[in-house]
Structures are given as structure tokens and as C-alpha cells.
Backbone as ProteinMPNN parsed JSONL, in Angstrom:
{"seq_chain_A": "MKKTGADVYFCDFQNMRFFSKMNDEERAAVISSHNENLKKVLASDYDFIVLDEFGDAVLNNAVDAGLTDKILSLSGCEIIITGHTPCDRILGVADYITEFKCIAHPYQKGIKARKGIEF", "coords_chain_A": {"N_chain_A": [[-1.502, 5.111, -5.278], [0.121, 6.711, -2.679], [0.402, 6.258, 0.767], [1.227, 6.89, 3.987], [3.713, 5.632, 3.476], [2.945, 3.352, 2.152], [1.636, 1.368, -0.53], [-1.563, 1.783, -1.847], [-4.217, 0.121, -3.146], [-7.318, 0.387, -4.508], [-9.799, -1.866, -4.551], [-12.403, -2.057, -4.115], [-13.683, -4.016, -2.568], [-15.365, -3.751, -0.436], [-17.894, -3.186, -1.363], [-19.059, -5.499, -2.206], [-21.466, -6.615, -1.471], [-23.322, -5.608, -3.175], [-22.768, -6.764, -5.536], [-24.185, -8.936, -6.727], [-26.403, -7.626, -7.622], [-25.6, -6.114, -9.694], [-25.358, -5.356, -13.223], [-24.223, -7.347, -16.042], [-22.12, -5.966, -17.324], [-21.267, -4.133, -15.366], [-20.424, -5.924, -13.367], [-18.311, -7.183, -14.738], [-16.542, -5.017, -14.97], [-15.889, -4.566, -12.274], [-14.644, -7.007, -11.62], [-12.46, -6.908, -13.388], [-11.099, -4.65, -12.386], [-10.452, -5.541, -9.775], [-8.772, -7.745, -10.408], [-6.69, -6.515, -11.863], [-5.539, -4.92, -9.875], [-4.7, -6.906, -8.09], [-2.747, -8.08, -9.66], [-0.871, -6.001, -9.718], [-0.088, -6.028, -7.053], [1.117, -8.549, -6.932], [3.29, -8.078, -8.574], [4.987, -6.595, -7.075], [7.141, -6.164, -4.176], [6.264, -6.835, -1.126], [6.084, -6.488, 2.467], [3.835, -7.027, 3.904], [0.38, -7.65, 3.146], [-2.815, -6.281, 3.017], [-6.041, -7.359, 2.655], [-9.009, -6.191, 2.44], [-12.318, -7.142, 3.07], [-12.061, -9.323, 1.42], [-12.892, -11.971, 1.443], [-15.611, -11.978, 0.636], [-15.284, -11.192, -2.018], [-13.932, -13.405, -3.041], [-15.844, -15.434, -2.588], [-17.876, -14.569, -4.301], [-16.774, -14.93, -6.753], [-15.404, -12.752, -7.804], [-12.813, -12.248, -8.14], [-9.953, -13.475, -9.813], [-9.323, -16.921, -9.585], [-6.786, -18.092, -9.843], [-5.047, -15.892, -9.454], [-5.769, -15.292, -6.846], [-4.878, -17.608, -5.495], [-2.114, -17.327, -5.942], [-1.549, -14.945, -4.543], [-2.241, -15.73, -1.925], [-0.332, -17.644, -1.471], [2.103, -16.418, -1.277], [5.432, -16.182, -0.182], [7.33, -15.05, 2.629], [5.846, -12.847, 3.111], [3.361, -11.281, 4.953], [-0.045, -12.069, 5.072], [-3.022, -10.439, 5.396], [-6.364, -10.644, 6.049], [-9.408, -9.06, 6.146], [-12.805, -8.368, 7.178], [-16.239, -9.298, 6.512], [-16.742, -11.948, 5.726], [-14.99, -14.582, 6.153], [-14.169, -16.84, 4.093], [-14.142, -20.427, 3.503], [-12.159, -21.137, 1.667], [-10.01, -19.42, 2.133], [-9.472, -19.652, 4.802], [-7.117, -20.8, 7.095], [-5.064, -20.42, 5.325], [-4.347, -17.718, 5.006], [-2.326, -15.429, 6.923], [-3.376, -13.777, 8.892], [-6.707, -13.41, 9.826], [-9.577, -11.575, 10.152], [-12.861, -10.98, 11.43], [-15.432, -8.807, 10.914], [-17.349, -7.257, 13.379], [-19.974, -5.391, 14.198], [-20.303, -3.083, 16.738], [-20.944, -0.447, 17.472], [-21.864, 2.089, 15.219], [-21.804, 4.879, 12.994], [-23.535, 4.51, 10.835], [-25.773, 3.278, 11.862], [-27.157, 5.413, 12.78], [-28.047, 6.584, 10.55], [-26.094, 7.802, 9.019], [-24.286, 7.895, 6.1], [-21.705, 5.866, 4.515], [-18.413, 7.165, 4.563], [-15.88, 8.492, 2.533], [-12.533, 7.777, 3.147], [-12.936, 7.173, 5.754], [-14.826, 4.952, 6.237], [-14.25, 3.713, 3.859]], "CA_chain_A": [[-1.597, 6.14, -4.283], [1.01, 6.49, -1.546], [-0.187, 6.675, 2.032], [2.091, 6.436, 5.082], [4.739, 4.736, 2.994], [2.351, 2.113, 1.643], [0.833, 1.45, -1.745], [-2.958, 1.466, -1.576], [-4.974, -0.151, -4.362], [-8.72, 0.245, -4.164], [-10.491, -2.898, -5.321], [-13.822, -1.913, -3.797], [-14.231, -5.246, -2.004], [-16.4, -3.449, 0.546], [-19.207, -3.092, -2.0], [-19.4, -6.794, -2.777], [-22.865, -6.95, -1.179], [-24.119, -5.149, -4.311], [-22.256, -7.428, -6.731], [-25.227, -9.749, -7.358], [-27.412, -6.733, -8.194], [-25.009, -5.408, -10.836], [-25.539, -5.988, -14.525], [-23.02, -8.061, -16.495], [-21.064, -5.001, -17.632], [-20.755, -3.621, -14.088], [-19.671, -7.014, -12.724], [-17.062, -7.349, -15.487], [-15.664, -3.894, -14.611], [-15.413, -4.816, -10.911], [-13.705, -8.126, -11.695], [-11.262, -6.408, -14.054], [-10.412, -3.772, -11.434], [-9.876, -6.389, -8.729], [-7.674, -8.548, -10.943], [-5.573, -5.628, -12.201], [-4.873, -4.531, -8.631], [-3.996, -8.072, -7.559], [-1.542, -8.231, -10.486], [0.078, -4.993, -9.231], [0.434, -6.526, -5.784], [2.02, -9.666, -7.23], [4.478, -7.565, -9.259], [5.771, -5.824, -6.116], [7.734, -6.911, -3.06], [5.692, -6.27, 0.09], [6.236, -7.209, 3.731], [2.498, -7.51, 4.242], [-0.724, -7.239, 2.263], [-4.123, -6.274, 3.667], [-7.13, -7.52, 1.696], [-10.232, -5.922, 3.183], [-13.536, -7.716, 2.474], [-11.611, -10.213, 0.355], [-13.685, -13.212, 1.468], [-16.789, -11.789, -0.214], [-14.837, -11.179, -3.412], [-13.639, -14.792, -3.405], [-17.118, -16.167, -2.627], [-18.666, -14.113, -5.443], [-15.968, -15.096, -7.97], [-15.087, -11.421, -8.311], [-11.364, -12.227, -8.346], [-9.465, -14.67, -10.506], [-8.895, -17.955, -8.635], [-5.336, -18.253, -9.954], [-4.413, -14.752, -8.777], [-6.034, -15.47, -5.421], [-3.96, -18.635, -5.013], [-0.756, -16.776, -5.942], [-1.463, -13.99, -3.424], [-2.3, -16.451, -0.657], [0.833, -18.514, -1.302], [3.339, -15.638, -1.25], [6.285, -16.467, 0.976], [8.022, -13.862, 3.112], [4.876, -11.752, 3.113], [2.215, -11.54, 5.825], [-1.319, -11.838, 4.396], [-4.039, -10.055, 6.371], [-7.676, -10.575, 5.41], [-10.406, -8.536, 7.074], [-14.135, -8.222, 6.6], [-17.421, -9.988, 7.019], [-16.906, -13.33, 5.291], [-13.741, -15.329, 5.964], [-14.622, -18.078, 3.46], [-13.351, -21.642, 3.726], [-11.007, -21.196, 0.758], [-8.872, -18.67, 2.649], [-9.202, -20.033, 6.182], [-5.967, -21.68, 7.202], [-4.026, -20.043, 4.372], [-3.898, -16.37, 5.345], [-1.642, -15.328, 8.208], [-4.31, -13.139, 9.821], [-8.061, -13.251, 9.299], [-10.487, -10.999, 11.132], [-14.243, -10.882, 10.998], [-16.014, -7.572, 11.411], [-18.562, -7.333, 14.189], [-20.334, -4.018, 14.515], [-20.806, -2.782, 18.076], [-21.574, 0.859, 17.28], [-21.44, 2.639, 13.932], [-22.654, 5.999, 12.569], [-24.539, 4.012, 9.898], [-26.977, 2.981, 12.641], [-27.842, 6.697, 12.98], [-28.421, 7.088, 9.232], [-24.963, 8.451, 8.355], [-23.761, 7.029, 5.054], [-20.265, 5.615, 4.501], [-17.642, 8.339, 4.172], [-14.57, 8.193, 1.952], [-11.439, 8.087, 4.066], [-13.258, 6.621, 7.068], [-15.304, 3.583, 6.036], [-13.592, 3.158, 2.671]], "C_chain_A": [[-0.66, 5.773, -3.139], [0.34, 7.039, -0.287], [0.659, 6.062, 3.132], [3.105, 5.388, 4.619], [4.223, 3.439, 2.414], [1.649, 2.383, 0.319], [-0.577, 1.032, -1.384], [-3.663, 1.297, -2.913], [-6.418, -0.377, -3.949], [-9.388, -0.744, -5.103], [-11.984, -2.872, -5.042], [-14.442, -3.214, -3.324], [-15.394, -4.954, -1.073], [-17.795, -3.335, -0.071], [-19.65, -4.406, -2.63], [-20.852, -7.175, -2.496], [-23.794, -6.517, -2.316], [-23.765, -5.898, -5.595], [-23.349, -8.21, -7.463], [-26.309, -8.892, -8.017], [-26.891, -5.958, -9.4], [-25.36, -6.114, -12.132], [-24.209, -6.595, -14.962], [-21.845, -7.12, -16.749], [-20.44, -4.449, -16.348], [-19.929, -4.687, -13.364], [-18.323, -7.217, -13.412], [-16.066, -6.236, -15.139], [-15.08, -4.089, -13.216], [-14.363, -5.918, -10.921], [-12.386, -7.671, -12.32], [-10.433, -5.534, -13.11], [-9.729, -4.581, -10.342], [-8.646, -7.127, -9.249], [-6.463, -7.696, -11.305], [-4.815, -5.215, -10.947], [-4.136, -5.711, -7.997], [-2.714, -8.334, -8.355], [-0.465, -7.231, -10.048], [0.72, -5.45, -7.93], [1.442, -7.637, -6.035], [3.326, -9.202, -7.877], [5.392, -6.777, -8.319], [6.285, -6.725, -5.005], [7.278, -6.261, -1.758], [6.011, -7.138, 1.296], [4.902, -7.775, 4.194], [1.478, -6.931, 3.277], [-2.003, -7.332, 3.075], [-5.177, -6.349, 2.577], [-8.44, -7.384, 2.468], [-11.433, -6.435, 2.399], [-13.209, -8.704, 1.349], [-12.418, -11.511, 0.301], [-14.912, -13.121, 0.591], [-16.41, -11.802, -1.684], [-14.55, -12.597, -3.898], [-14.942, -15.573, -3.548], [-17.963, -15.824, -3.849], [-17.935, -14.265, -6.776], [-15.653, -13.763, -8.633], [-13.585, -11.203, -8.434], [-10.974, -13.541, -9.003], [-8.91, -15.665, -9.483], [-7.383, -18.147, -8.662], [-4.577, -17.127, -9.269], [-4.584, -14.863, -7.27], [-5.057, -16.481, -4.834], [-2.53, -18.111, -4.946], [-0.56, -15.802, -4.778], [-1.363, -14.744, -2.106], [-1.086, -17.342, -0.423], [2.153, -17.75, -1.311], [4.155, -15.991, -0.011], [7.026, -15.183, 1.348], [7.136, -12.637, 3.173], [3.71, -12.15, 4.014], [0.934, -11.179, 5.072], [-2.373, -11.593, 5.475], [-5.362, -9.882, 5.639], [-8.687, -10.138, 6.46], [-11.766, -8.547, 6.406], [-15.188, -9.076, 7.247], [-17.431, -11.488, 6.751], [-15.561, -14.022, 5.1], [-14.052, -16.722, 5.414], [-13.637, -19.223, 3.655], [-12.092, -21.681, 2.879], [-9.787, -20.48, 1.327], [-8.553, -18.988, 4.107], [-8.037, -21.011, 6.22], [-4.838, -21.344, 6.254], [-3.464, -18.673, 4.713], [-3.236, -16.372, 6.718], [-2.553, -14.738, 9.277], [-5.659, -13.04, 9.13], [-8.903, -12.671, 10.43], [-11.886, -11.002, 10.554], [-14.857, -9.682, 11.69], [-17.28, -7.85, 12.215], [-18.874, -5.909, 14.646], [-20.905, -3.921, 15.932], [-21.567, -1.456, 18.027], [-21.012, 1.46, 16.003], [-22.36, 3.791, 13.564], [-23.744, 5.587, 11.587], [-25.859, 3.727, 10.609], [-27.793, 4.239, 12.923], [-28.217, 7.339, 11.644], [-27.305, 7.798, 8.488], [-24.36, 7.471, 7.357], [-22.252, 6.894, 5.147], [-19.548, 6.82, 3.933], [-16.273, 7.919, 3.674], [-13.487, 8.65, 2.934], [-11.7, 7.563, 5.472], [-13.707, 5.177, 6.916], [-14.678, 2.926, 4.817], [-12.577, 4.131, 2.158]], "O_chain_A": [[-0.659, 4.629, -2.684], [-0.213, 8.139, -0.286], [0.794, 4.84, 3.202], [3.324, 4.383, 5.294], [5.001, 2.509, 2.205], [1.136, 3.476, 0.079], [-0.772, 0.033, -0.691], [-3.702, 2.225, -3.721], [-6.701, -1.245, -3.123], [-9.524, -0.49, -6.299], [-12.745, -3.6, -5.678], [-15.598, -3.498, -3.636], [-16.3, -5.774, -0.919], [-18.787, -3.386, 0.657], [-20.525, -4.416, -3.496], [-21.416, -7.991, -3.225], [-24.922, -6.999, -2.413], [-24.398, -5.686, -6.629], [-23.43, -8.153, -8.69], [-27.049, -9.376, -8.872], [-27.643, -5.233, -10.052], [-25.627, -7.316, -12.146], [-23.183, -6.376, -14.318], [-20.704, -7.447, -16.422], [-19.219, -4.313, -16.259], [-18.867, -4.392, -12.816], [-17.306, -7.401, -12.744], [-14.868, -6.497, -15.027], [-13.902, -3.808, -12.996], [-13.309, -5.779, -10.3], [-11.313, -8.018, -11.826], [-9.211, -5.667, -13.045], [-8.566, -4.339, -10.018], [-7.6, -7.131, -8.6], [-5.327, -8.111, -11.079], [-3.585, -5.166, -10.952], [-3.06, -5.531, -7.428], [-1.708, -8.76, -7.787], [0.717, -7.572, -10.011], [1.923, -5.281, -7.727], [2.506, -7.662, -5.417], [4.355, -9.864, -7.74], [6.465, -6.338, -8.732], [5.912, -7.894, -4.908], [7.842, -5.251, -1.335], [6.187, -8.351, 1.18], [4.838, -8.85, 4.791], [1.684, -5.876, 2.677], [-2.252, -8.336, 3.742], [-5.21, -5.509, 1.678], [-8.919, -8.344, 3.073], [-11.547, -6.188, 1.198], [-14.009, -8.889, 0.432], [-12.603, -12.083, -0.774], [-15.234, -14.069, -0.124], [-17.133, -12.362, -2.509], [-14.884, -12.951, -5.029], [-15.124, -16.297, -4.527], [-18.679, -16.676, -4.375], [-18.413, -13.791, -7.806], [-15.636, -13.652, -9.858], [-13.134, -10.114, -8.788], [-11.592, -14.579, -8.772], [-8.117, -15.292, -8.618], [-6.766, -18.344, -7.615], [-3.583, -17.369, -8.583], [-3.664, -14.567, -6.507], [-4.471, -16.233, -3.781], [-1.806, -18.414, -3.997], [0.471, -15.832, -4.107], [-0.51, -14.442, -1.27], [-0.836, -17.756, 0.709], [3.218, -18.367, -1.349], [3.609, -16.084, 1.088], [7.311, -14.343, 0.494], [7.627, -11.513, 3.276], [3.138, -13.229, 3.858], [0.842, -10.094, 4.496], [-2.588, -12.43, 6.352], [-5.469, -9.072, 4.719], [-8.812, -10.754, 7.519], [-11.862, -8.72, 5.191], [-15.044, -9.521, 8.386], [-18.076, -12.231, 7.49], [-15.041, -14.045, 3.984], [-14.183, -17.677, 6.179], [-12.457, -19.011, 3.933], [-11.065, -22.2, 3.318], [-8.654, -20.872, 1.047], [-7.48, -18.633, 4.596], [-7.999, -21.958, 5.435], [-3.755, -21.921, 6.359], [-2.248, -18.479, 4.712], [-3.544, -17.208, 7.568], [-2.507, -15.153, 10.435], [-5.739, -12.629, 7.972], [-8.934, -13.217, 11.533], [-12.07, -11.025, 9.337], [-14.802, -9.564, 12.914], [-18.163, -8.588, 11.776], [-18.108, -5.309, 15.398], [-21.873, -4.601, 16.27], [-22.703, -1.368, 18.492], [-19.815, 1.351, 15.737], [-23.567, 3.71, 13.788], [-24.78, 6.248, 11.51], [-26.932, 3.91, 10.036], [-28.973, 4.156, 13.263], [-28.649, 8.491, 11.602], [-27.548, 8.351, 7.416], [-23.971, 6.361, 7.718], [-21.591, 7.712, 5.786], [-19.994, 7.426, 2.959], [-15.591, 7.104, 4.295], [-13.532, 9.758, 3.468], [-10.786, 7.514, 6.295], [-13.043, 4.268, 7.414], [-14.588, 1.7, 4.755], [-11.909, 3.857, 1.161]]}, "name": "protein", "num_of_chains": 1, "seq": "MKKTGADVYFCDFQNMRFFSKMNDEERAAVISSHNENLKKVLASDYDFIVLDEFGDAVLNNAVDAGLTDKILSLSGCEIIITGHTPCDRILGVADYITEFKCIAHPYQKGIKARKGIEF"}
């Protein structure tokens, strides 16, 4: 998908909180999707890569460790990792790491996540 001149690959990292509740088949599908998208990223030449909620994916072994290491060691490319869990494995390796802290969110009023806004 092209968006503002950028390739966007949806790996669904934001739903990692449900990963442990998935059955084996669902987990395998998530892992496959994540790894296929990481392979696409590695096959391209980007100035920067944003991996949202990537720490949870790494902590839950929902991405291949070898692909993760290759992404994090790319030279000439800024790596930006956002989300809730900046795990030890990626701390000190990524160029930018942010941790989400909710101050105010429609979810607190019972509004569910909306495509195009929260994901």
C-alpha cells in the first residue's frame, strides 16, 4: 500500500496483547505475516523504517530473531521503534525508541480502536 510516498506493511504488532490467547494456528499466521513483511522491508532500500509495537512482537517471539537482527543492523537507514514495550534486545540498537504513555484517549470513553486512526 502506498501512503504519502511510503510503503506501509501491516504486521499487526498492535494486537500482540492478544497473542498469548491465540491458538497455535492463529499464532502461526501472525508470525508468518510479520516475517513476510520484514522480508519485504529487507528487500527494499529505505531511508527509515518505523516498527510500531515491535518490542511486544520481539518479546513474544512473533518475529524471526534472524530477521529482527538484520533489520536492526541495517546501515544507512534510521530505525524507529514505537509502542509499549521497548525490550532489552532492541534498546541501544534502534536509532529512535519511544514508549507510549496514554494521557487521554477515546478508548477511555468506550470508543473502540478505529482503522486509520489507532491502526
